[in-house]
Rosetta silent file (secondary structure, phi, psi, omega in degrees, C-alpha in Angstrom):
SEQUENCE: XXXXXXXXXXXXXXXXXXXXXXXXXXXXXXXXXXXXXXXXXXXXXXXXXXXXXXXXXXXXXXXXXXXXXXXXXXXXXXXXXXXXXXXXXXXXXXXXXXXXXXXXXXXXXXXXXXXXXXXXXXXXXXXXXXXXXXXXXXXXXXXXXXXXXXXXXXXXXXXXXXXXXXXXXXXXXXXXXXXXXXXXXXXXXXXXXXXXXXXXXXXXXXXXXXXXXXXXXXXXXXXXXXXXXXXXXXXXXXXXXXXXXXXXXXXXXXXXXXXXXXXXXXXXXXXXXXXXXXXXXXXXXXXXXXXXXXXXXXXXXXXXXXXXXXXXXXXXXXXXXXXXXXXXXXXXXXXXXXXXXXXXXXXXXXXXXXXXXXXXXXXXXXXXX
SCORE:     score description
SCORE:     0.000 S_00000001
   1 L     0.000  147.940 -179.159   60.792   72.206  123.674 S_00000001
   2 L   -98.524  153.289  179.963   63.303   72.309  120.822 S_00000001
   3 L   -70.803  140.987 -175.372   67.026   71.635  121.189 S_00000001
   4 L  -101.169  142.540  179.145   69.169   74.758  121.530 S_00000001
   5 L   -72.638  151.520  174.523   72.399   75.417  119.658 S_00000001
   6 L   -94.163  118.472  177.707   75.688   75.769  121.523 S_00000001
   7 H   -67.369  -35.156  179.503   77.307   79.136  120.897 S_00000001
   8 H   -62.831  -48.891 -177.817   80.599   77.760  122.229 S_00000001
   9 H   -65.777  -37.166  177.137   80.723   74.850  119.800 S_00000001
  10 H   -63.527  -39.170  177.677   79.773   77.085  116.879 S_00000001
  11 H   -67.066  -44.518 -175.018   82.617   79.427  117.844 S_00000001
  12 H   -60.235  -45.013 -175.000   85.096   76.557  118.315 S_00000001
  13 H   -75.961   -9.462  174.975   84.567   75.008  114.891 S_00000001
  14 L   -64.372  -26.451 -173.430   85.087   78.353  113.137 S_00000001
  15 L  -124.702   74.710 -175.898   88.818   77.983  113.765 S_00000001
  16 L   -69.686  -24.980 -178.786   89.778   74.363  113.063 S_00000001
  17 L  -132.935  118.473  174.731   93.470   75.132  112.645 S_00000001
  18 L  -130.908  143.487 -179.092   95.464   77.591  114.697 S_00000001
  19 L   -63.737  -42.396  179.110   99.235   77.684  115.079 S_00000001
  20 E  -117.540   83.916 -176.029   98.939   78.225  118.826 S_00000001
  21 E   -94.880   97.708 -178.156   95.741   76.414  119.759 S_00000001
  22 L  -105.056   45.324 -178.288   95.410   76.769  123.523 S_00000001
  23 E  -113.889  -20.840 -167.712   91.782   75.664  123.672 S_00000001
  24 E   -72.329  129.166  178.064   91.923   71.873  123.928 S_00000001
  25 L   -93.268    3.539  178.808   90.755   70.318  127.187 S_00000001
  26 L  -137.825  157.857  176.693   92.062   66.889  126.255 S_00000001
  27 L   -80.620  157.557 -172.148   95.290   65.353  124.992 S_00000001
  28 L  -119.641  177.224  164.534   95.449   64.238  121.376 S_00000001
  29 L    66.896   40.536  170.643   96.994   61.804  118.932 S_00000001
  30 L   -83.877  130.173  179.427   96.540   58.359  120.463 S_00000001
  31 L  -120.695  141.490 -178.526   97.148   55.671  117.837 S_00000001
  32 L  -151.244  135.264  178.000   96.284   51.987  118.096 S_00000001
  33 L   -91.430  109.787  179.747   96.299   49.128  115.608 S_00000001
  34 L   -78.419  140.791  175.534   93.030   47.241  115.937 S_00000001
  35 L  -128.096   76.345 -175.696   93.040   43.516  115.273 S_00000001
  36 L   -90.011   -3.108 -178.463   89.391   42.614  115.188 S_00000001
  37 L    52.568 -140.656  177.553   89.907   39.836  112.595 S_00000001
  38 L   -74.991  137.916 -176.504   86.598   38.893  111.027 S_00000001
  39 L  -134.371  129.188  178.627   83.753   41.021  112.328 S_00000001
  40 L   -79.271   99.507 -176.875   80.048   40.507  111.841 S_00000001
  41 L   -75.234   -4.117  175.947   78.895   43.951  110.742 S_00000001
  42 L   -90.148  -15.187 -175.255   75.274   42.830  110.903 S_00000001
  43 L   -73.182  132.584  172.984   75.406   42.141  114.640 S_00000001
  44 L  -135.451  162.865  178.856   73.718   44.624  116.964 S_00000001
  45 L  -135.253  121.749 -177.598   72.823   44.614  120.658 S_00000001
  46 L   -69.492  -22.487  179.261   69.781   46.429  122.027 S_00000001
  47 L  -115.486   22.371  179.138   71.373   46.595  125.498 S_00000001
  48 L    90.744  151.952  178.832   74.962   47.178  124.432 S_00000001
  49 L   -62.513  120.091 -175.894   77.814   44.847  123.485 S_00000001
  50 H   -57.244  -40.274 -179.074   78.160   42.414  126.437 S_00000001
  51 H   -67.191  -38.507  178.427   81.952   42.253  126.256 S_00000001
  52 H   -65.414  -44.081 -179.814   82.226   46.033  126.220 S_00000001
  53 H   -63.796  -38.113  177.435   79.887   46.354  129.192 S_00000001
  54 H   -64.377  -41.476  179.688   81.902   43.723  131.068 S_00000001
  55 H   -66.397  -41.765  177.782   85.166   45.590  130.408 S_00000001
  56 H   -66.050  -44.167 -179.803   83.704   48.902  131.551 S_00000001
  57 H   -59.237  -40.579  179.492   82.111   47.301  134.614 S_00000001
  58 H   -64.540  -40.412 -179.410   85.463   45.801  135.614 S_00000001
  59 H   -60.646  -40.809 -173.975   87.167   49.175  135.278 S_00000001
  60 H  -103.764    3.106  176.738   84.731   50.919  137.646 S_00000001
  61 L    68.267   38.389  179.235   83.911   48.045  139.973 S_00000001
  62 L  -124.483  179.980  176.153   80.231   47.834  139.040 S_00000001
  63 L   -88.783  151.040  176.493   77.922   45.269  137.474 S_00000001
  64 H   -56.093  -30.124  179.180   77.453   45.156  133.685 S_00000001
  65 H   -66.211  -16.414  179.081   73.776   45.944  134.267 S_00000001
  66 H   -92.847    4.599 -174.665   74.874   49.352  135.605 S_00000001
  67 E  -108.277  127.577  171.608   76.719   50.275  132.389 S_00000001
  68 E  -115.446  128.646  179.067   75.259   52.306  129.528 S_00000001
  69 E  -120.180  132.604  179.747   77.398   52.743  126.420 S_00000001
  70 E  -127.205  147.351  178.973   76.655   55.201  123.658 S_00000001
  71 L   -99.861   33.020  173.612   78.453   55.806  120.386 S_00000001
  72 L  -131.885   31.059  170.830   77.927   59.567  120.452 S_00000001
  73 H    74.723  175.435 -178.860   80.414   60.593  123.132 S_00000001
  74 H   -64.018  -38.584  178.590   80.006   61.955  126.639 S_00000001
  75 H   -63.308  -38.176  177.370   78.023   64.948  125.409 S_00000001
  76 H   -65.763  -40.446  176.453   75.661   62.600  123.595 S_00000001
  77 H   -61.275  -46.545  179.346   75.242   60.502  126.738 S_00000001
  78 H   -57.819  -44.078 -179.966   74.492   63.617  128.770 S_00000001
  79 H   -61.868  -46.059 -179.655   71.894   64.720  126.250 S_00000001
  80 H   -61.631  -41.453 -178.606   70.191   61.338  126.197 S_00000001
  81 H   -69.423  -43.798  178.417   70.064   61.128  129.969 S_00000001
  82 H   -60.899  -42.987  178.144   68.770   64.668  130.427 S_00000001
  83 H   -62.316  -42.233 -179.763   66.101   64.012  127.795 S_00000001
  84 H   -64.299  -44.104  179.327   65.160   60.729  129.433 S_00000001
  85 H   -66.522  -34.726  178.672   64.849   62.287  132.899 S_00000001
  86 H   -69.238  -25.788 -178.800   62.799   65.154  131.485 S_00000001
  87 H   -78.750  -13.358  178.216   60.383   62.692  129.897 S_00000001
  88 L   -69.814  143.975 -176.261   59.518   61.176  133.265 S_00000001
  89 L   -71.818  146.317  174.493   56.188   62.358  134.588 S_00000001
  90 L   112.445  -92.240 -168.885   56.002   64.886  137.391 S_00000001
  91 L   -80.820  139.637 -177.065   59.006   67.128  137.972 S_00000001
  92 L  -126.639   17.684 -176.766   60.007   69.826  135.488 S_00000001
  93 E  -113.628  136.387  175.089   62.846   71.589  137.308 S_00000001
  94 E  -124.883  145.368  177.145   66.592   71.111  136.773 S_00000001
  95 E  -114.781  130.931 -175.723   69.438   72.672  138.762 S_00000001
  96 E  -125.787  140.738  178.033   72.718   73.422  136.973 S_00000001
  97 E   -69.265  161.677  178.129   76.061   74.568  138.416 S_00000001
  98 E  -148.986  127.457    1.070   77.548   77.972  137.533 S_00000001
  99 L   -57.399  155.553 -173.726   80.102   78.591  135.995 S_00000001
 100 L  -138.369  145.669  171.105   78.908   75.908  133.626 S_00000001
 101 L   -66.948  114.137 -168.350   80.150   74.213  130.457 S_00000001
 102 H   -55.068  -42.194  176.900   77.815   75.950  128.016 S_00000001
 103 H   -58.369  -34.678  178.410   76.820   72.920  125.895 S_00000001
 104 H   -66.707  -38.409  175.971   75.722   71.159  129.103 S_00000001
 105 H   -64.436  -44.141 -178.122   73.561   74.166  129.992 S_00000001
 106 H   -64.517  -39.255  178.004   72.022   74.230  126.514 S_00000001
 107 H   -60.092  -40.347  179.693   71.254   70.504  126.684 S_00000001
 108 H   -69.327  -42.790  179.359   69.409   71.077  129.935 S_00000001
 109 H   -64.307  -24.688 -178.448   67.515   74.093  128.640 S_00000001
 110 H   -70.072  -25.061 -172.344   66.393   72.053  125.658 S_00000001
 111 H  -123.104  -11.253  178.542   64.404   69.626  127.799 S_00000001
 112 L  -121.302  132.559 -176.635   63.585   71.415  131.070 S_00000001
 113 L   -84.497  -21.819 -177.368   61.393   74.498  131.272 S_00000001
 114 E  -118.724  109.176 -177.960   62.459   75.509  134.793 S_00000001
 115 E  -115.948  128.576  172.625   66.225   75.953  135.294 S_00000001
 116 E  -119.366  159.762 -177.078   67.857   77.070  138.546 S_00000001
 117 E  -119.311  143.903  169.040   71.539   77.627  139.248 S_00000001
 118 E  -112.244  119.752 -173.153   73.832   76.703  142.091 S_00000001
 119 E   -86.904  130.499  169.982   76.793   79.077  142.105 S_00000001
 120 E   -94.158  115.398 -172.261   80.346   77.933  142.664 S_00000001
 121 L   -97.848  142.665  179.777   82.039   80.979  144.152 S_00000001
 122 H   -57.271  -42.319 -177.993   85.662   81.956  143.762 S_00000001
 123 H   -66.100  -13.926  176.852   85.972   82.833  147.446 S_00000001
 124 H  -109.438   23.368 -178.774   84.963   79.242  148.231 S_00000001
 125 L    55.237   31.516  176.822   87.503   77.800  145.754 S_00000001
 126 L    60.788   23.695  173.325   84.572   77.022  143.406 S_00000001
 127 L   -76.274  158.240  174.883   83.277   74.255  145.623 S_00000001
 128 E   -76.976  120.983 -178.775   79.564   73.482  145.689 S_00000001
 129 L   -79.738  116.374 -175.006   78.162   75.283  148.717 S_00000001
 130 H   -64.273  -41.332 -179.945   75.951   72.856  150.621 S_00000001
 131 H   -66.573  -36.996  176.906   73.902   75.537  152.337 S_00000001
 132 H   -66.743  -38.374  179.091   73.359   77.311  149.027 S_00000001
 133 H   -65.818  -38.191  178.931   72.313   74.044  147.390 S_00000001
 134 H   -59.244  -32.303 -179.031   69.790   73.392  150.157 S_00000001
 135 H   -77.236  -24.102 -174.255   68.112   76.708  149.283 S_00000001
 136 H   -90.823  -44.251 -175.879   67.919   75.913  145.563 S_00000001
 137 L   -80.627  158.268  179.632   66.729   72.306  145.409 S_00000001
 138 L  -160.138 -174.258  176.933   63.249   71.179  146.472 S_00000001
 139 L   -68.069   -9.429  176.489   60.672   68.456  145.918 S_00000001
 140 L   -84.533  -13.807 -174.059   60.140   70.044  142.485 S_00000001
 141 E   -75.186  127.992  176.807   63.691   69.229  141.409 S_00000001
 142 E   -93.051  -37.567 -176.250   64.087   66.398  138.887 S_00000001
 143 E  -156.977  142.541  169.394   67.875   66.521  138.448 S_00000001
 144 E  -107.286  129.842 -176.190   70.962   68.351  139.614 S_00000001
 145 E  -116.024  119.215 -177.941   73.656   68.547  136.926 S_00000001
 146 E  -134.777  171.264  172.179   77.287   68.981  137.978 S_00000001
 147 E  -125.670  146.274  177.827   80.819   68.184  136.808 S_00000001
 148 L  -150.154  115.161   -4.863   83.609   66.661  138.908 S_00000001
 149 L   -59.014  155.124 -173.566   86.310   67.846  138.586 S_00000001
 150 L   -69.911  132.688  170.493   84.490   71.069  137.782 S_00000001
 151 L   -98.123  118.461   20.381   84.602   72.436  134.250 S_00000001
 152 L  -108.961   -2.645 -166.734   86.203   74.957  133.884 S_00000001
 153 L   -80.699  -24.882 -177.480   87.940   75.559  137.236 S_00000001
 154 L    87.863    2.381  178.111   89.164   72.032  138.036 S_00000001
 155 L   -59.335  134.119 -174.319   87.772   72.156  141.607 S_00000001
 156 L  -112.511  126.410  179.155   87.470   68.578  142.854 S_00000001
 157 L   -82.861  135.357  178.070   84.707   67.459  145.213 S_00000001
 158 L   -77.340  169.518  177.216   85.707   65.136  148.047 S_00000001
 159 H   -60.860  -41.150  179.297   83.796   61.982  148.949 S_00000001
 160 H   -61.674  -41.859  179.561   82.290   63.814  151.934 S_00000001
 161 H   -65.009  -40.334  178.076   81.083   66.675  149.746 S_00000001
 162 H   -66.589  -37.526  178.181   79.500   64.223  147.299 S_00000001
 163 H   -63.195  -39.008  178.486   77.846   62.356  150.165 S_00000001
 164 H   -65.132  -39.367  177.243   76.313   65.621  151.402 S_00000001
 165 H   -63.862  -44.434 -177.393   74.919   66.320  147.927 S_00000001
 166 H   -70.832  -24.202  173.771   73.449   62.849  147.687 S_00000001
 167 H   -63.253  -41.174  175.896   71.850   63.195  151.118 S_00000001
 168 H   -66.153  -39.159  179.825   69.839   66.088  149.681 S_00000001
 169 H   -61.607  -42.164  177.629   69.044   64.016  146.589 S_00000001
 170 H   -64.677  -42.044 -177.728   67.599   61.235  148.723 S_00000001
 171 H   -61.142  -44.507 -175.636   65.618   63.699  150.807 S_00000001
 172 H  -100.716   -2.710  178.118   63.975   65.386  147.799 S_00000001
 173 L    56.895   57.653  171.851   64.157   62.363  145.479 S_00000001
 174 L  -124.389  155.891  177.926   65.994   63.922  142.566 S_00000001
 175 E   -84.358  152.774  172.274   68.751   62.499  140.396 S_00000001
 176 E  -119.866  115.091  175.993   72.267   63.899  140.293 S_00000001
 177 E   -96.085  116.475 -176.491   73.992   63.672  136.918 S_00000001
 178 E  -116.594  113.302  176.036   77.727   64.096  137.414 S_00000001
 179 E   -80.366  113.699 -175.005   79.950   64.447  134.335 S_00000001
 180 L  -113.089   29.485 -174.734   83.290   62.955  135.433 S_00000001
 181 H   -60.702  -34.049 -178.810   85.144   63.057  132.119 S_00000001
 182 H   -78.233  -17.495  178.203   88.094   64.966  133.607 S_00000001
 183 H   -65.783  -20.028 -177.648   88.438   62.489  136.481 S_00000001
 184 H   -69.291  -14.529  175.156   89.854   59.986  133.971 S_00000001
 185 H   -64.730  -35.757 -177.060   93.137   61.912  133.980 S_00000001
 186 L  -157.753   89.349 -178.460   93.780   60.681  137.511 S_00000001
 187 L   -67.958  -18.328  174.778   91.267   58.411  139.174 S_00000001
 188 L   -69.495  -24.386  176.735   93.459   58.319  142.296 S_00000001
 189 L   -81.528  -29.336  177.794   92.603   62.009  142.650 S_00000001
 190 L  -131.964   69.566 -171.253   88.871   61.312  142.134 S_00000001
 191 L   -73.237  -21.563 -173.733   88.521   57.660  143.154 S_00000001
 192 L  -102.928  114.846  171.926   84.834   57.699  143.970 S_00000001
 193 L   -73.002  153.810  178.953   82.326   57.912  141.171 S_00000001
 194 H   -60.947  -37.247  179.263   79.085   59.552  142.162 S_00000001
 195 H   -60.490  -38.632 -179.483   77.275   56.321  141.271 S_00000001
 196 H   -66.172  -27.153 -179.734   79.409   54.366  143.760 S_00000001
 197 H   -80.267  -36.968 -179.333   78.368   56.769  146.502 S_00000001
 198 L  -147.141   90.895 -175.242   74.638   56.633  145.778 S_00000001
 199 L   -66.244  -23.814 -177.913   73.510   53.969  143.255 S_00000001
 200 L   -78.715  -45.174 -174.280   69.822   54.871  143.346 S_00000001
 201 L  -109.661   -8.346 -178.290   69.991   58.601  142.650 S_00000001
 202 E   -94.347  137.538  176.079   73.532   59.070  141.365 S_00000001
 203 E  -129.330  120.441  175.248   74.448   58.973  137.670 S_00000001
 204 E  -100.594  130.694  170.675   78.063   59.145  136.507 S_00000001
 205 E  -118.748  148.667 -178.757   78.846   60.023  132.884 S_00000001
 206 E  -164.986  177.767  172.385   82.285   59.940  131.356 S_00000001
 207 L  -162.254  178.230  179.954   84.374   59.072  128.305 S_00000001
 208 L  -107.876   17.721 -177.216   88.015   58.570  127.379 S_00000001
 209 H   -65.623  -48.662 -172.408   88.145   61.565  125.034 S_00000001
 210 H   -74.830  -53.213 -170.939   90.008   63.998  127.281 S_00000001
 211 H   -77.775  -27.086 -173.271   92.534   61.858  129.150 S_00000001
 212 H  -116.991   -4.222  178.690   93.388   59.353  126.434 S_00000001
 213 L    74.710   35.595 -175.947   92.862   61.211  123.178 S_00000001
 214 L  -106.775   36.224  179.973   89.986   59.014  121.966 S_00000001
 215 H   -59.803  -34.478 -178.211   87.750   61.761  120.555 S_00000001
 216 H   -72.222  -16.916  179.459   87.471   59.972  117.231 S_00000001
 217 H   -79.185  -26.860  176.211   86.013   56.852  118.822 S_00000001
 218 L    58.379   42.941  175.751   82.968   58.803  120.113 S_00000001
 219 L   -95.902  130.958  172.412   82.317   56.513  123.074 S_00000001
 220 E  -121.949  145.085 -175.749   80.227   57.837  125.946 S_00000001
 221 E  -127.321  150.044  170.280   79.578   55.975  129.182 S_00000001
 222 E  -138.556  142.032  172.628   77.096   56.173  132.048 S_00000001
 223 E  -114.120  122.086 -175.651   76.979   54.324  135.340 S_00000001
 224 L  -155.980  175.976  178.055   73.479   54.191  136.801 S_00000001
 225 L   -62.592  155.481 -179.297   70.920   51.908  138.413 S_00000001
 226 H   -57.439  -38.071 -179.737   69.813   48.899  136.382 S_00000001
 227 H   -62.864  -45.950 -179.660   66.348   50.464  136.024 S_00000001
 228 H   -67.560  -42.550  179.325   67.737   53.703  134.610 S_00000001
 229 H   -56.394  -42.633  177.968   70.178   51.943  132.279 S_00000001
 230 H   -61.091  -38.826  178.150   67.255   50.009  130.772 S_00000001
 231 H   -67.820  -38.294  179.130   65.436   53.296  130.220 S_00000001
 232 H   -62.709  -44.654  178.266   68.486   54.854  128.586 S_00000001
 233 H   -65.641  -34.774  177.395   68.759   51.970  126.125 S_00000001
 234 H   -64.939  -37.334  177.687   65.034   52.178  125.420 S_00000001
 235 H   -62.626  -38.662  177.569   65.492   55.846  124.587 S_00000001
 236 H   -65.387  -44.665  179.403   68.191   54.905  122.064 S_00000001
 237 H   -59.773  -35.407 -177.923   65.915   52.271  120.518 S_00000001
 238 H   -74.181  -15.803 -175.998   63.148   54.841  120.191 S_00000001
 239 H  -112.600  -54.291 -175.066   65.396   57.260  118.285 S_00000001
 240 L  -123.009    0.367 -174.003   68.184   55.593  116.293 S_00000001
 241 L    85.997 -149.024 -178.262   67.805   51.901  117.037 S_00000001
 242 L   -76.355  155.399  175.982   70.802   50.043  118.466 S_00000001
 243 L   -73.703  179.037 -176.275   74.143   51.700  119.122 S_00000001
 244 L   -79.067  111.409  177.277   77.284   50.981  117.097 S_00000001
 245 H   -68.016  -30.282  178.341   78.565   47.487  117.831 S_00000001
 246 H   -64.033  -44.511  178.491   81.759   48.288  115.907 S_00000001
 247 H   -61.328  -43.634 -176.235   82.525   51.203  118.252 S_00000001
 248 H   -72.303  -30.666  174.394   81.840   49.061  121.307 S_00000001
 249 H   -67.526  -39.414  176.270   83.993   46.219  119.984 S_00000001
 250 H   -63.224  -39.886  177.813   86.816   48.734  119.470 S_00000001
 251 H   -61.841  -42.967  177.855   86.307   49.930  123.028 S_00000001
 252 H   -58.910  -43.749  179.025   86.596   46.359  124.298 S_00000001
 253 H   -60.179  -42.677 -178.900   89.845   45.905  122.409 S_00000001
 254 H   -67.982  -41.389 -176.479   91.264   49.099  123.897 S_00000001
 255 H   -76.472   -9.659  178.643   90.234   48.311  127.484 S_00000001
 256 H  -112.252  -76.677 -178.376   91.792   44.862  127.286 S_00000001
 257 L   -68.573  -31.247 -175.007   94.644   44.582  124.776 S_00000001
 258 L   -99.018    7.604 -175.106   95.271   48.326  124.582 S_00000001
 259 H   -57.621  -46.992 -178.540   95.037   49.196  128.279 S_00000001
 260 H   -65.828  -38.875  178.133   98.789   49.601  128.849 S_00000001
 261 H   -65.269  -39.658  177.210   99.210   51.680  125.684 S_00000001
 262 H   -61.211  -46.076 -178.333   96.356   53.961  126.755 S_00000001
 263 H   -65.146  -39.536  178.881   97.896   54.509  130.161 S_00000001
 264 H   -64.566  -41.113  178.247  101.327   55.214  128.713 S_00000001
 265 H   -63.722  -38.617 -178.167   99.852   57.761  126.311 S_00000001
 266 H   -65.862  -27.151 -174.802   97.996   59.474  129.141 S_00000001
 267 L   -57.134  -25.089 -175.711  101.183   59.935  131.149 S_00000001
 268 H   -68.861  -15.790 -179.622  102.239   62.900  129.031 S_00000001
 269 H   -65.635  -31.278 -177.390   99.561   65.108  130.567 S_00000001
 270 H   -65.650  -38.837  178.886  101.478   65.355  133.835 S_00000001
 271 H   -71.148  -40.055  177.703  104.511   66.953  132.186 S_00000001
 272 H   -60.334  -47.737 -179.418  102.317   69.309  130.139 S_00000001
 273 H   -64.068  -43.442 -178.453  100.451   70.413  133.265 S_00000001
 274 H   -60.012  -47.609 -179.081  103.637   70.785  135.337 S_00000001
 275 H   -65.289  -38.938 -178.753  105.355   73.001  132.767 S_00000001
 276 H   -68.658  -42.172  179.679  102.259   75.134  132.237 S_00000001
 277 H   -64.891  -40.111  177.632  101.708   75.667  135.959 S_00000001
 278 H   -60.752  -41.491  179.182  105.378   76.593  136.433 S_00000001
 279 H   -66.270  -42.943 -178.974  105.024   79.159  133.650 S_00000001
 280 H   -59.559  -33.416 -178.801  101.804   80.599  135.067 S_00000001
 281 L   -70.700  -16.732 -177.476  103.496   81.271  138.385 S_00000001
 282 L   -98.838   -9.296 -173.236  106.056   83.496  136.658 S_00000001
 283 L   -93.491  122.964  177.011  103.694   85.657  134.604 S_00000001
 284 L   -72.180  140.605  173.882  102.659   89.003  136.044 S_00000001
 285 L    87.687    2.207  175.911   99.011   89.921  135.706 S_00000001
 286 E  -123.904  122.409  170.089   97.625   86.361  135.412 S_00000001
 287 E  -108.718  155.090 -175.093   96.088   84.527  138.343 S_00000001
 288 E  -148.414  156.496  176.249   94.884   80.965  138.015 S_00000001
 289 E   -91.783  121.863 -178.457   93.009   78.192  139.744 S_00000001
 290 L   -66.199  132.231 -177.882   95.359   75.278  140.403 S_00000001
 291 L  -119.540  116.871 -178.722   94.158   72.133  138.636 S_00000001
 292 L   -88.842   -2.711 -171.703   95.382   68.753  139.880 S_00000001
 293 L  -146.237   86.968  178.215   93.565   66.731  137.271 S_00000001
 294 L   136.590 -173.987 -176.307   93.752   67.684  133.604 S_00000001
 295 L  -122.454   30.602  176.337   95.399   70.049  131.130 S_00000001
 296 E  -123.221  155.202  177.633   93.233   73.131  131.596 S_00000001
 297 E  -139.093  135.993  178.160   93.577   76.188  133.839 S_00000001
 298 E   -91.741  116.374 -171.326   90.972   78.799  134.751 S_00000001
 299 E  -109.553  154.363  162.587   92.617   82.211  134.406 S_00000001
 300 E  -122.947  121.311 -174.769   91.948   85.812  135.342 S_00000001
 301 E  -107.020  110.164 -172.085   93.911   88.155  133.093 S_00000001
 302 L   -58.647  -42.170 -174.150   94.385   91.540  134.726 S_00000001
 303 L   -82.654  -13.778 -176.327   95.136   93.544  131.574 S_00000001
 304 L  -107.762  109.520 -176.449   92.390   92.045  129.406 S_00000001
 305 L   -78.813  -28.201 -176.137   88.964   93.283  130.404 S_00000001
 306 L  -136.169   93.440 -175.810   87.060   91.329  127.764 S_00000001
 307 H   -67.159  -24.688  177.926   88.673   88.033  126.751 S_00000001
 308 H   -66.026  -50.423  179.889   85.929   87.349  124.188 S_00000001
 309 H   -67.528  -42.420 -179.487   86.653   90.496  122.227 S_00000001
 310 H   -58.505  -44.369 -178.725   90.419   90.214  122.785 S_00000001
 311 H   -69.212  -45.782 -175.417   90.482   86.670  121.404 S_00000001
 312 H   -75.854  -29.071 -175.143   88.248   87.276  118.386 S_00000001
 313 H  -103.610  -15.003 -178.826   89.669   90.668  117.380 S_00000001
 314 H  -126.193  -63.055 -168.375   93.331   90.292  118.294 S_00000001
 315 H   -67.214  -38.742 -179.446   94.843   86.926  119.211 S_00000001
 316 H   -72.044  -55.090 -176.767   93.146   84.839  116.489 S_00000001
 317 H   -73.364  -26.863 -173.814   93.479   87.181  113.483 S_00000001
 318 H   -93.701  -38.649 -175.755   96.798   88.746  114.469 S_00000001
 319 H  -128.654   10.332  173.975   98.921   85.972  115.963 S_00000001
 320 L    59.949   42.025 -177.068   96.990   82.759  115.156 S_00000001
 321 E  -134.345  144.625  176.318   96.457   82.007  118.853 S_00000001
 322 E  -152.503  140.780  162.365   93.412   81.328  120.948 S_00000001
 323 L  -110.911 -178.219 -179.372   92.338   80.391  124.441 S_00000001
 324 E   -97.987  114.635  178.981   88.670   79.891  125.395 S_00000001
 325 E   -56.369  141.924 -178.394   86.989   83.161  126.479 S_00000001
 326 H   -61.471  -24.153 -177.242   85.384   82.935  129.895 S_00000001
 327 H   -57.678  -25.579 -179.292   82.029   84.062  128.593 S_00000001
 328 H   -73.475   -3.839  173.842   81.381   80.516  127.313 S_00000001
 329 H  -118.765   -0.052 -169.491   81.137   79.405  130.947 S_00000001
 330 L  -123.336   25.773  177.353   79.495   82.530  132.320 S_00000001
 331 L   -62.464  132.492  175.508   76.158   82.912  130.570 S_00000001
 332 L   -92.040  -68.860 -179.431   73.615   84.508  132.860 S_00000001
 333 L  -132.897  141.158  178.795   70.378   84.600  130.874 S_00000001
 334 L    61.178 -143.366 -177.211   69.686   83.719  127.268 S_00000001
 335 L  -111.753   19.498 -177.365   72.617   83.960  124.894 S_00000001
 336 L   -63.742  134.462  176.471   74.001   87.309  126.028 S_00000001
 337 L   -78.112  124.202 -178.867   77.802   87.524  125.869 S_00000001
 338 L   -92.261  129.277  177.399   79.164   88.341  129.311 S_00000001
 339 L   -75.114  125.639 -174.310   82.127   90.676  129.472 S_00000001
 340 L  -153.436  149.286  174.491   84.832   88.999  131.546 S_00000001
 341 L   -95.881   13.576 -179.575   88.583   88.962  132.123 S_00000001
 342 E   -97.988  157.740 -178.145   88.449   85.202  132.712 S_00000001
 343 E  -161.426  158.068  173.520   89.444   82.488  130.281 S_00000001
 344 E  -106.023  123.661  175.236   90.240   78.783  130.087 S_00000001
 345 E   -96.152  122.529  178.991   93.749   77.852  129.012 S_00000001
 346 E  -123.701  122.635 -172.415   93.907   74.352  127.515 S_00000001
 347 E  -111.490   15.285 -178.311   97.264   72.897  126.551 S_00000001
 348 L   -70.296  -19.177 -177.381   96.297   69.410  125.404 S_00000001
 349 L   -92.038    3.838 -176.421   96.669   70.301  121.721 S_00000001
 350 L  -111.450  130.670  176.051  100.274   71.406  122.097 S_00000001
 351 L   -69.358  148.481 -175.527  103.229   69.013  121.894 S_00000001
 352 H   -55.242  -40.732 -178.736  105.588   69.162  124.887 S_00000001
 353 H   -70.000  -16.291 -179.664  108.452   70.413  122.726 S_00000001
 354 H  -106.709    1.321 -174.296  106.322   73.277  121.359 S_00000001
 355 H   -66.874  -42.142 -178.207  104.728   74.307  124.641 S_00000001
 356 H   -59.637  -42.270 -179.677  107.291   76.935  125.604 S_00000001
 357 H   -64.438  -44.027 -178.025  106.833   78.801  122.306 S_00000001
 358 H   -63.426  -44.461 -179.353  103.040   78.728  122.569 S_00000001
 359 H   -69.489  -33.684  176.617  103.029   80.015  126.156 S_00000001
 360 H   -63.395  -41.080  178.241  105.579   82.691  125.254 S_00000001
 361 H   -66.380  -37.401  177.046  103.279   83.953  122.482 S_00000001
 362 H   -63.744  -43.134  179.614  100.375   84.043  124.926 S_00000001
 363 H   -61.288  -43.331  178.183  102.439   86.066  127.385 S_00000001
 364 H   -61.157  -40.041  179.384  103.378   88.551  124.667 S_00000001
 365 H   -64.359  -39.289  179.265   99.710   88.898  123.721 S_00000001
 366 H   -69.648  -43.862 -177.144   98.754   89.607  127.323 S_00000001
 367 H   -67.075  -25.317 -178.046  101.561   92.103  127.874 S_00000001
 368 H   -69.425  -24.715 -176.963  100.626   93.987  124.702 S_00000001
 369 L   -67.090    0.000    0.000   97.272   95.010  126.175 S_00000001
């Protein structure tokens, strides 16, 4: 199978600069002065930089052998893992949550021929329904792919809910890949990685892109069994050779010397989220899913029947403003654009002092319909 393009990412990069950019799911503009002194640019590690793996292992309370580091971000890690699991002999079925982050769906479709969906329903606060999952998975299932907190709604699975999912995984012997990138905003809200709950069948992927503004570093992480981690590194060797030691050395520096600076930078998300939620409660015609972990909100806009058309034909060209149309999380089959009044509001790209103006412009755009 060939890799499939992401319609969402192609749409996103069309508009690199907007005055009111309400699309970003992560905070931006973290700056750090690296002091790596002399650095051997010839040095590579086939199993990852040991110091970086040690620093990551300490952060999550695991062994270094359980850490996989990639220099192509969380999305790159997800792609590599999905490809690796698909290459294993036997099972050819993957189960993906819905609504779903579209690039994650495309990555799965690129390597698995049989895709099934587990629906997160609004009336169930977008939680994964255990009885529904039991009907979807089987001994044919190779992997279940989920996010926690859920992208785009922010629904957070409890330890008990994750344990119930992993009980099914053990029963049918399938892996569960859980993208936990949004959990980094507040690990006290999501203290248990999926890997910590079930080390044999659970795989946690994450990065520091969203919560800390480290998109430019392009570090992706996975926590998995030692056996799987070895396979992930072998997959890298078979495609590009060793990962970037420079990136992993920079990560080590940040997780040790820069830890306090990272945490201080992250603190600004709480004020951004608080102000946005307060504003949402005052706006007529907009309902939203409360998000306790992150800077995004899943909206339903009463007056806008088609947020995809509204965004592309009105808010972007007319007022230089955009949110993310819900259709990018609501694909049913193929690449058909789904008409929806839902959208994701992301305020990570807006400075606190400019947030009121941006939200006011969004409210005017909604009221105009």
